[in-house]
TIRO-298251 format. One line per 10 residues: their letters; for each residue x, y, z of C-alpha. Coordinates in pm, whole numbers, plus 50000, padded with zeros to 5 digits. Example, Ala and Ser with C-alpha at 12.3 -4.5 7.8 and 13.67 -1.06 7.14 Angstrom:
BEGIN
as) 51230/49550/50780  51367/49894/50714
//
This chain:
BEGIN
magnmtaqag) 31985/31030/06191  32153/31321/06358  32097/31693/06374  31737/31790/06295  31635/31432/06232  31265/31374/06182  31069/31076/06053  30698/31030/06004  30491/30712/06001  30113/30725/06012
dvrieqlwip) 29997/30972/06275  30313/30927/06484  30599/31169/06428  30949/31090/06557  31177/31386/06626  31506/31457/06797  31435/31666/07106  31581/32015/07126  31779/32058/07448  31727/32412/07583
dslegedaad) 31988/32619/07766  31746/32670/08055  31390/32585/08153  31275/32946/08145  31231/33006/07771  30949/32901/07539  31187/32655/07370  31191/32446/07691  30828/32333/07664  30898/32011/07472
fiaavevgrk) 31190/31922/07700  30971/31963/08010  30693/31760/07845  30939/31480/07758  31065/31458/08117  30703/31448/08235  30642/31140/08016  30913/30960/08212  30759/31066/08542  30411/30945/08441
vrmatwgtdd) 30548/30609/08324  30725/30554/08657  30414/30655/08850  30214/30399/08652  30481/30129/08696  30585/30171/09060  30313/30388/09215  30569/30660/09295  30781/30908/09104  31082/30859/09332
layapqekll) 31280/30713/09040  31186/30988/08793  31387/31292/08692  31280/31646/08760  31333/31868/08452  31623/32063/08603  31798/31741/08712  31767/31600/08361  31893/31922/08206  32202/31916/08428
emadpyerqv) 32266/31551/08344  32265/31628/07971  32597/31810/08021  32777/31501/08159  33126/31504/07999  33153/31124/08015  32831/31053/07829  32658/31212/07532  32280/31201/07558  32027/31236/07279
ilvakvdgri) 31650/31215/07326  31406/31113/07054  31036/31181/07107  30718/31044/06953  30443/31299/06891  30077/31234/06818  29882/31545/06715  30171/31755/06843  30172/31594/07188  30476/31403/07317
vgtvdialpl) 30355/31053/07406  30684/30862/07414  31056/30917/07452  31378/30722/07410  31686/30851/07589  32003/30743/07406  32318/30748/07619  32651/30718/07438  32947/30656/07674  33246/30868/07575
adntelaeft) 33528/30757/07806  33488/30378/07789  33250/30119/07641  33238/30330/07326  33076/30047/07131  32761/30079/07343  32441/30278/07314  32210/30258/07615  31839/30321/07562  31567/30418/07810
ldilpdfqgh) 31230/30385/07639  30915/30539/07792  30566/30529/07637  30260/30678/07810  30030/30393/07920  29743/30505/07694  29969/30480/07388  30129/30143/07461  30047/29857/07226  29989/30084/06925
gvgrqlleaa) 30330/30070/06762  30467/30390/06913  30739/30211/07105  30847/30007/06803  30879/30320/06587  31079/30499/06856  31306/30199/06906  31369/30161/06533  31458/30531/06508  31694/30497/06808
ehfardegrp) 31862/30193/06652  31913/30387/06327  32070/30667/06529  32303/30423/06708  32400/30265/06376  32490/30607/06234  32701/30674/06544  32893/30347/06499  32749/30187/06815  32685/29817/06742
iilidtnpln) 32572/29704/07088  32243/29828/07231  32139/29791/07595  31785/29856/07716  31614/29820/08053  31276/29666/08119  31090/29720/08442  30924/29539/08596  31065/29210/08478  30733/29034/08414
srevefarlt) 30573/29305/08202  30462/29401/07852  30812/29548/07814  30968/29201/07838  30759/29068/07551  30837/29383/07354  31212/29337/07409  31196/28975/07292  30990/29057/06983  31232/29332/06879
gytlqhieqf) 31534/29102/06892  31682/29170/07237  31830/28903/07464  31817/28916/07845  32168/28968/07986  32100/28991/08358  31846/29103/08614  31881/29340/08906  31683/29364/09225  31627/29709/09364
sactlpldsq) 31537/29770/09725  31424/30058/09942  31492/30150/10303  31295/30403/10507  31502/30671/10680  31607/30752/10943  31694/30411/11085  31546/30302/11416  31785/30396/11697  31766/30055/11865
lvadlqaeae) 31838/29879/11535  32141/30104/11487  32273/30025/11835  32226/29650/11790  32391/29640/11446  32681/29860/11558  32752/29620/11843  32734/29321/11606  32973/29480/11355  33221/29603/11616
eanagryrlh) 33236/29262/11780  33318/29102/11446  33600/29339/11350  33750/29347/11701  33895/29696/11683  34117/29619/11383  33959/29881/11160  33899/30257/11167  33627/30458/10987  33679/30776/10787
hwtdrcpdrw) 33405/31006/10656  33379/31286/10401  33120/31465/10191  33157/31558/09822  33540/31557/09805  33783/31287/09909  34065/31408/10135  34397/31433/09950  34556/31167/10170  34307/30904/10055
leavallenr) 34268/31007/09691  34483/30740/09526  34369/30476/09775  34003/30540/09687  34082/30528/09315  34256/30192/09365  33962/30064/09569  33713/30165/09299  33922/29977/09043  33923/29665/09262
agdggvpeqe) 33543/29660/09274  33515/29419/08983  33783/29172/09087  33654/29033/09415  33570/29360/09581  33198/29274/09599  33058/29589/09433  32706/29705/09514  32655/29866/09174  32758/29642/08884
edalvfdgel) 32762/29882/08590  33077/29901/08380  33302/30159/08540  33582/30392/08441  33940/30302/08532  34015/30549/08809  34320/30741/08915  34332/31039/09147  34286/31293/08867  33982/31116/08724
lretedvaia) 33832/31080/09070  33857/31457/09114  33693/31509/08774  33399/31285/08866  33358/31480/09192  33345/31803/08990  33080/31657/08760  32864/31549/09056  32887/31895/09213  32805/32063/08880
qgrrtvvtav) 32494/31843/08853  32382/31952/09200  32451/31616/09365  32596/31574/09713  32801/31266/09797  32826/31111/10145  33114/30865/10186  33236/30633/10461  33562/30440/10414  33727/30184/10637
eeiasgtlvg) 34100/30153/10707  34282/29845/10828  34478/29991/11119  34770/29747/11099  34851/29823/10733  34716/30178/10711  34531/30093/10389  34169/30148/10291  33989/29818/10240  33631/29931/10182
lttisvlglr) 33403/30225/10116  33039/30310/10054  32880/30611/09887  32532/30766/09891  32420/31031/09641  32176/31308/09732  32001/31491/09448  32020/31867/09472  31652/31927/09397  31505/31621/09573
pdvvfqddtv) 31686/31563/09902  31406/31334/10023  31502/31052/09781  31864/30930/09798  32055/30660/09614  32315/30406/09718  32611/30415/09482  32919/30195/09515  32977/29974/09814  33315/29799/09793
vlaehrgnkl) 33473/29563/10045  33789/29384/09938  33737/29009/09934  34031/28940/10165  33862/29144/10439  33523/28980/10422  33394/28796/10727  33451/29099/10951  33110/29258/10883  33277/29562/10728
glliklanme) 32997/29602/10474  32748/29629/10760  32980/29860/10954  33037/30114/10677  32684/30115/10538  32533/30162/10883  32773/30447/10962  32712/30615/10627  32334/30598/10661  32361/30755/11005
rlseqfpdar) 32579/31036/10868  32337/31085/10582  32044/31136/10821  32250/31383/11026  32356/31591/10725  32038/31558/10519  31747/31517/10762  31491/31545/10479  31603/31211/10334  31312/30968/10373
vlytwnapen) 31401/30672/10147  31724/30515/10020  31724/30303/09704  31987/30046/09603  32036/29802/09315  32198/29457/09336  32240/29149/09123  32038/28865/09285  32354/28653/09316  32525/28919/09529
rylltvnqkl) 32418/28745/09849  32680/28928/10058  32532/29276/10014  32173/29154/09990  32216/29005/10339  32369/29328/10470  32084/29530/10320  31822/29301/10470  31968/29355/10818  31954/29731/10762
gfttagvtgl) 31584/29713/10679  31583/29722/10299  31283/29558/10133  31249/29458/09768  31091/29736/09559  31117/29572/09218  31319/29371/08968  31448/29505/08637  31601/29334/08335  31890/29448/08115
wqkelpdlrp) 31859/29339/07752  32112/29348/07470  32102/29351/07092  32391/29361/06847  32317/29555/06531  32425/29374/06212  32687/29505/05969  32863/29726/06223  33128/29490/06354  33456/29496/06155
sts) 33514/29186/05946  33762/28932/06087  33810/28747/05760
//
């Protein structure tokens, strides 16, 4: 179901969304309406649109060189009432298709979501993607029952938390003293925005690659295997999408090696809402409160550089007690819990017989 794919069932029409070159022309109306569906769903779910895309942000993201995105929409009487965003990783995990399904509250429970999901699964099958991932949020919702009924199995849950910015000055002073006492002057901080200094390029790539093997990552999504060249490419992509990146890394003075880093992303069009990306501290350097040290320093730098930032969001697996404890000290509070569900489409796996 590629190209100008359409399907009709009852009074619901499923179409592949046209992606415009800009938001200025008449051909952008459906794209803007589709993004608005996502915003309304998040408003209804969380009481805020902090986690929703603005149309220009979504348009920029569609050009990501590491991920092909296709959007299917459900129309009733010509109005877009539901969307499914299909993300197809291109650089790794090429057996996956990741779905984000949004149905306006007034149209939930009427089969719209099921028709959209079936169309998305057909698309994934045609693209040779046998494994489907889909989020539900919140965890105890109609979406959970829908995922179960459509054959998906819960893989893991994530807790997301929010912290109001800027941090209280007394809290900052107290936590700085606590962290500095623990590391006893054995470490040195380094800071940069958007682009890693050449001297640390390969060290940061190595650190990112260690995140999954005892490095205690904050974000747990499957990641690319980094080298310096790829790291530069991902920086270029972020800049092209209008994102700013605030980074603090920590060096062990005795060895001259980087042993941890933390990154915050600032959206170009919404500098008031910012997002915690990777936090990595190598396991052999835990116990020195380096996670607290680098996150505190990075949040302070963020507020200096981007004073409009009012809230920072982060996602963690519930079993990641190390970073959950750090976040709690910094003032993060639980904002919600989401589930990641998986389904394997039949007849796509190669035969082993």
